C-alpha angles and dihedrals in degrees: 000000000000118000112222125191089230089063094050125089116273116267118243095216112019094187091075096050134233095283092063089046089054091049090054090048090052090046090063091058095056106108101199109079096207091052090044090052093050090050090048090058089051092051091048089053088052090049089052091053093049094045120106089215129086116307096211113116100234119146097256094052095044091050089054091053091051090047089054090052091054091046091054089049089055087243090294106114125115108203138132096259123180087226131047118256109263121241114268090231091074090082093065097036114117118223117254114268115255114235113231128197104260098185109111118227109242095209113026094192089062096043134208094290092065089053089053090051089051090052090052091048090053090054094054114107101189109089098214092045091050092049091049089050091051092051091048091050089049092053090047092050092049090051093050091046092052090050091056098037130031091208115102114255118215126231088239091058093050091046090050091050091051089052091050094047092049094046089241094307095113121058131188128213095223094190091055089049092053095043093052099031084236094165095052112145116273090215114033121205106252095168094090114084117236117254093210116100118251119252089226091069091053091051093051092051092050093049090049091053092049092052092051092050 
């Protein structure tokens, strides 16, 4: 009669294969505890070689391999293990939920980091330092906006966004910004060729006329 895998008992840990599962099953039938323990160390070493995880023998990794051995034995294996047998309840234990940042970013093209910079600027007490921080944030925001959108953004729009992000706690002297170009882009687009003629071409034409005369 043919022996199909579909007719065999389910494997506890499929990543190690059915042969390892059969070795663990045989291990439970060994009567001598010393022999059973020596064989258990051999099976754990095999598990380590078959594992997709790190092969270094640090304590955390080795404990995991021994835990896998006990899981495949259905927590019914009496050996002298370097680690205690884990509780059977670990198989049904759900992993702890990962906490995600739930605060929505108001302006996605600026990102969360700009919001954090705004929060730090609000906390500044020195007036000059706060104003310098606001101008830097404005330049950064204008740069990010231009990266997302080719349309030119006005200083008024950036100043209004700063006010919204700060909840009205940061204000911008828009006239000062315009007079000093304080919101100029941090990274200017140099990929577009200049439409102005080069002075070198003018020089070449003048020299050519002098030689002809």
